[in-house]
C-alpha positions in Angstrom: 5.5 -14.0 38.7 8.1 -16.3 37.1 7.6 -17.0 33.4 8.5 -20.7 33.8 5.5 -21.2 36.2 2.7 -19.8 34.0 2.8 -21.9 30.8 4.2 -21.4 27.3 1.2 -21.3 25.0 2.3 -17.8 23.9 5.6 -19.2 22.4 3.7 -21.2 19.9 2.6 -18.0 18.1 6.1 -16.8 17.0 6.9 -20.3 15.8 3.8 -20.2 13.5 4.7 -16.7 12.4 8.2 -17.9 11.7 6.9 -20.6 9.3 4.7 -18.0 7.6 7.7 -15.8 7.1 9.7 -18.6 5.6 7.1 -19.3 3.0 6.5 -15.6 2.2 10.2 -15.1 1.8 10.5 -18.1 -0.5 8.0 -16.2 -2.7 10.1 -13.0 -2.4 13.5 -14.7 -3.0 12.5 -17.0 -5.8 13.1 -14.3 -8.4 16.8 -13.9 -7.3 17.4 -17.6 -7.5 15.7 -17.8 -10.9 17.3 -14.7 -12.3 20.3 -16.4 -13.9 18.0 -18.7 -15.8 15.6 -15.9 -16.7 18.5 -13.8 -18.0 19.7 -16.7 -20.2 16.1 -17.2 -21.6 15.9 -13.5 -22.4 19.6 -13.6 -23.7 20.5 -10.6 -21.5 24.1 -9.3 -21.3 25.5 -8.5 -17.8 24.5 -4.9 -18.3 21.0 -5.9 -19.4 20.7 -8.3 -16.4 21.7 -5.3 -14.2 19.0 -3.1 -15.7 16.1 -5.5 -16.2 16.9 -7.8 -13.3 17.2 -4.8 -11.0 13.7 -3.8 -12.1 12.3 -7.2 -11.4 14.0 -7.3 -8.0 13.0 -3.7 -7.0 9.4 -3.4 -8.2 8.3 -5.9 -5.6 9.3 -3.3 -2.9 7.2 -0.6 -4.5 4.0 -2.7 -4.1 5.2 -3.9 -0.7 5.9 -0.4 0.6 2.7 1.0 -0.6 0.6 -1.9 0.9 2.4 -1.5 4.3 1.4 2.2 4.4 -2.1 2.0 2.9 -3.4 -1.4 4.1 -2.0 -1.8 7.6 -4.7 0.5 9.2 -7.3 -1.8 7.6 -5.5 -4.8 8.8 -5.5 -3.4 12.4 -9.2 -2.6 12.1 -10.2 -6.1 11.0 -7.7 -7.9 13.2 -4.3 -9.5 12.4 -5.5 -13.1 12.2 -8.0 -12.4 9.5 -5.7 -10.0 7.7 -2.8 -12.5 7.6 -5.0 -15.2 6.1 -6.2 -12.8 3.3 -2.6 -11.7 2.7 -1.4 -15.4 2.3 -4.2 -16.1 -0.2 -3.3 -13.0 -2.3 0.5 -13.5 -2.4 0.1 -17.2 -3.2 -2.1 -16.3 -6.2 0.3 -13.7 -7.5 3.3 -16.1 -7.2 1.5 -18.6 -9.3 0.6 -15.8 -11.8 4.3 -15.1 -12.2 4.8 -18.6 -13.5 2.1 -18.2 -16.1 3.3 -14.9 -17.6 7.0 -15.1 -16.8 8.1 -15.0 -20.5 6.4 -11.7 -21.0 8.6 -9.2 -19.3 6.0 -6.4 -18.6 3.4 -8.8 -17.3 6.0 -10.6 -15.2 7.0 -7.3 -13.6 3.4 -6.5 -12.8 3.0 -9.8 -11.0 6.1 -8.9 -8.9 4.5 -5.6 -8.0 1.2 -7.4 -7.1 3.1 -9.8 -5.0 4.5 -6.9 -3.0 0.9 -5.6 -2.5 -0.1 -9.1 -1.2 2.8 -9.4 1.3 2.5 -5.8 2.5 0.6 -6.3 5.8 2.5 -9.4 6.8 5.1 -7.9 9.1 2.9 -5.1 10.5 0.4 -7.8 11.6 3.2 -10.0 13.0 4.4 -7.0 15.0 0.9 -6.3 16.2 0.5 -9.8 17.4 3.9 -9.8 19.2 3.1 -6.7 21.2 -0.3 -8.1 22.1 1.1 -11.4 23.2 4.5 -10.7 24.8 5.7 -8.7 27.8 8.5 -6.2 27.4 11.2 -8.5 28.8 10.5 -11.1 26.2 10.1 -8.9 23.1 13.5 -9.4 21.5 13.3 -13.2 21.7 9.7 -13.3 20.4 10.4 -10.9 17.5 13.7 -12.7 16.9 12.0 -16.0 16.6 9.6 -15.0 13.7 12.1 -12.6 12.1 14.6 -15.5 11.9 12.2 -16.9 9.3 14.0 -14.5 6.9 17.2 -16.4 7.6 15.7 -19.8 7.4 14.2 -18.9 4.1 17.4 -17.6 2.8 19.2 -20.8 3.9 16.7 -23.3 2.6 15.6 -21.5 -0.5 18.8 -22.5 -2.5 18.8 -26.0 -1.0 15.1 -26.6 -1.8 14.4 -24.4 -4.8 17.6 -24.7 -6.9 17.1 -28.4 -7.5 13.4 -27.7 -8.6 14.6 -25.1 -11.0 17.3 -27.3 -12.4 15.0 -30.3 -12.9 11.6 -28.8 -13.7 12.3 -25.1 -14.5 11.7 -22.0 -12.6 7.9 -21.6 -13.4 7.3 -24.9 -11.7 9.1 -23.7 -8.7 6.8 -20.6 -8.5 3.7 -22.8 -8.7 5.0 -25.1 -5.9 5.5 -22.2 -3.6 2.0 -20.9 -4.3 0.6 -24.3 -3.3 2.7 -24.3 -0.1 1.3 -21.0 1.0 -2.3 -22.3 0.6 -1.8 -25.7 2.2 0.7 -25.0 5.0 0.5 -21.4 6.1 -3.3 -20.9 6.1 -4.0 -24.1 8.3 -1.4 -23.1 10.8 -2.8 -19.5 11.2 -6.3 -20.9 11.6 -5.1 -23.3 14.3 -2.6 -21.3 16.4 -3.0 -17.6 15.6 -5.4 -15.5 17.7 -5.5 -11.7 18.0 -5.1 -11.6 21.8 -4.2 -14.1 24.5 -7.7 -13.9 25.9 -9.2 -15.3 22.6 -7.0 -18.4 22.7 -9.1 -21.5 23.7 -6.5 -23.3 25.8 -4.3 -20.6 27.4 -4.2 -20.6 31.2 -5.4 -17.6 33.3 -2.0 -17.3 35.0 -0.3 -17.0 31.6 -2.8 -14.3 30.6 -2.1 -12.4 33.8 1.7 -12.7 33.3 1.4 -11.3 29.8 -0.9 -8.4 30.9 1.4 -7.3 33.7 4.3 -6.9 31.3 2.4 -4.9 28.6 2.5 -1.1 28.2 -0.9 0.4 29.0 -3.4 1.1 26.3 -3.7 4.7 25.2 -7.0 6.4 24.7 -8.5 5.9 21.3 -8.7 9.0 19.2 -11.1 9.7 16.3 -9.6 10.6 12.9 -6.6 9.1 11.3 -4.3 12.1 12.0 -5.1 12.1 15.7 -4.3 8.3 15.8 -0.8 8.6 14.2 0.2 12.0 15.7 1.5 10.6 19.0 4.2 8.6 17.3 4.9 10.9 14.3 5.8 13.6 16.8 8.6 11.5 18.3 12.2 11.9 17.1 12.8 8.3 18.2 10.3 7.1 15.5 12.0 9.0 12.7 15.5 7.9 13.9 14.3 4.3 13.9 12.8 4.7 10.4 16.1 6.2 9.1 18.0 3.3 10.6 15.6 0.8 9.0 15.9 2.5 5.7 19.7 2.3 5.8 19.4 -1.4 6.9 17.2 -2.3 3.9 19.4 -0.6 1.4 22.4 -2.6 2.6 20.7 -5.9 3.4 18.4 -6.2 0.4 21.1 -4.9 -1.9 23.2 -7.9 -0.8 20.4 -10.5 -0.4 18.7 -10.0 -3.7 22.0 -9.9 -5.7 23.9 -12.6 -3.9 22.9 -15.5 -6.2 23.8 -13.6 -9.4 27.0 -12.2 -7.7 28.3 -15.6 -6.8 27.4 -17.2 -10.2 28.3 -14.4 -12.6 30.7 -12.4 -10.6 32.7 -15.1 -8.7 32.3 -18.1 -11.0 30.5 -20.4 -8.6 28.6 -23.2 -10.4 24.8 -22.8 -10.1 24.6 -26.3 -8.5 27.0 -25.2 -5.8 25.0 -22.0 -5.1 23.2 -23.6 -2.2 26.5 -23.9 -0.2 27.8 -20.4 -1.0 24.6 -18.8 0.1 23.6 -21.1 3.0 26.8 -20.8 5.1 26.5 -17.1 5.8 22.8 -17.4 6.8 23.5 -20.3 9.1 25.8 -17.8 10.9 22.8 -15.4 10.8 20.6 -17.9 12.6 23.2 -18.2 15.4 23.5 -14.4 15.4 19.8 -13.7 15.8 19.6 -16.2 18.7 22.6 -14.6 20.5 21.6 -11.0 19.8 17.9 -11.4 20.7 19.0 -13.0 24.0 21.4 -10.1 24.6 18.7 -7.5 23.8 16.4 -8.9 26.4 19.2 -9.4 28.9 20.9 -6.0 28.6 17.8 -3.8 27.7 20.2 -1.8 25.5 18.8 -2.8 22.2 19.6 0.4 20.2 23.3 0.4 21.4 23.6 -3.3 20.5 22.2 -2.7 17.0 24.3 0.3 16.3 27.6 -1.3 17.3 26.7 -4.5 15.5 26.0 -2.7 12.2 29.3 -0.9 12.2 31.1 -4.2 12.6 28.9 -5.6 9.8 30.1 -3.0 7.4 33.8 -3.9 8.1 33.3 -7.6 7.5 31.2 -7.1 4.4 33.9 -4.8 2.9 36.6 -7.4 3.6 34.4 -10.1 2.1 33.9 -8.3 -1.2 37.7 -7.6 -1.5 38.8 -11.2 -0.7 40.2 -13.1 -3.6 39.5 -16.7 -2.5 35.8 -17.7 -2.6 36.1 -19.6 0.7 37.3 -16.5 2.5 34.6 -14.4 0.9 31.9 -16.8 2.2 33.5 -16.9 5.7 33.7 -13.0 5.9 30.2 -12.6 4.7 29.1 -15.1 7.4 30.7 -12.9 10.0 29.1 -9.8 8.5 25.6 -11.4 8.7 26.2 -12.7 12.2 26.7 -9.1 13.4 23.9 -7.6 11.2 21.6 -9.7 13.3 22.2 -7.3 16.2 19.8 -5.0 14.3 17.4 -7.6 12.9 16.7 -9.1 16.3 16.0 -5.7 17.9 14.3 -3.9 15.1 10.6 -4.6 15.9 11.2 -4.6 19.7 12.5 -1.1 19.4 9.6 -0.1 17.2 7.0 -1.7 19.5 8.5 0.3 22.4 8.0 3.6 20.5 4.5 2.9 19.2 1.3 2.9 21.3 -0.2 -0.6 21.6 -3.5 0.4 19.9 -1.6 1.7 16.9 1.4 -0.7 16.6 0.0 -2.2 13.3 -0.5 1.2 11.7 2.8 2.5 12.9 4.7 -0.6 11.9 3.0 -0.4 8.5 4.2 3.2 8.0 7.7 2.3 9.2 7.9 -0.9 7.2 6.4 0.8 4.1 8.8 3.7 4.0 11.9 1.7 4.8 11.0 -1.0 2.2 9.8 1.4 -0.4 13.0 3.5 -0.1 15.5 1.1 1.2 14.3 -2.1 -0.3 13.9 -0.4 -3.7 17.2 1.5 -3.6 19.4 -1.4 -2.5 18.9 -3.8 -5.4 18.7 -0.8 -7.8 22.0 0.7 -6.6 23.7 -2.7 -7.1 22.0 -3.2 -10.5 22.8 0.3 -11.6 26.5 0.0 -10.8 26.7 -3.4 -12.5 24.9 -1.9 -15.6 27.5 0.8 -15.8 30.7 -1.1 -14.9 29.8 -4.7 -15.8 31.4 -5.6 -12.4 29.3 -7.4 -9.8 31.8 -6.8 -7.0 31.7 -3.1 -7.7 27.9 -3.2 -7.2 28.2 -4.9 -3.9 30.9 -2.5 -2.7 28.7 0.5 -3.7 26.2 0.0 -0.9 28.5 -1.0 2.0 29.0 2.6 3.2 25.3 2.5 4.1 26.0 -0.1 6.8 28.1 2.5 8.6 25.4 5.1 8.3 22.9 2.6 9.8 25.3 2.1 12.8 25.8 5.8 13.4 22.0 6.5 13.2 21.2 3.7 15.7 23.8 4.9 18.2 22.2 8.4 18.0 18.8 6.7 18.6 20.2 5.0 21.7 20.8 8.4 23.4 17.0 9.1 23.4 15.7 5.5 23.8 17.1 3.7 26.8 15.7 0.4 25.9 
């Protein structure tokens, strides 16, 4: 059955999930954009910014990782639609709370931890929905659509949020984001998000049949948590994928979370010009995710594509950090992020192939929890620690680039066992 003859209702879902990711990532990235202002309010030195800023950036990932592991089984039990709506309410509340207590460091750090808890089941439930709604031959593009919300958020966050910070202050920006989650994301989820295609009120029967014929078969439901997770925990492919995801998060979040401070404090970019320095590389990323997700579905060699791309990423990122001209630095970082999308566009498609359909939410939660808790926490902390010791932001960026090469090697090993 040709996909063009059955309808396209399923493709509305990843677009809605994309918008939900954009707003959630605004809540996540707001601290990195506000950090230069927060550091000035606290009168931190570069070393103190590395120490305390690193804590504010990293503690989110502690809550996020724990929630992924602990709450994803509950999210799978009660359904991804309902679970996503609860998550949006929670992380919107905690974002607003950060504005209220932002001048009290310990309380502010607690709100960042709670924000991580609130966002924890977001990606596992997105992954569950994608495996329920899309046949194998469309998975990279479907996942790539909503995952690209990370890039759109990173592009538009400086453009939209920096002017709010400059005119009204960073606490007002936090409140505006909380309102956006409640008034935009929740209505979209209620209107367009359903747990399975059969629950959608307007999808055609041919489209349901097309989806069903491209899905992996359900596996028998086992009683007891251990029996439910044992089938994928016993697979070496799951552990290799998790190691690659951890390396990815060390490298990518170390860069993403420190980019604003790196450009302002380390390279002398004016804060008002930050939106241009940050947006150009991530525009390249949007192009990259479109190209790489298409290649993933076309070639069915997703792990190979991700491994080679990550090695190329490390080369370009190293050259970018060593470049003397800021224009060349931005251009080389743009090339690095383009090739890093070879992993981002395949990550969840690879994981959905490994995991049984009835446990994809739980398995994605465990994967995302570990990779974020370890990788997401280590990346910003490594950069912050090096900056705290050396006072050099470029040294902090260079410290984590070797991890990109480790990610590439791991994914190429994975490709030997997973021909997908």
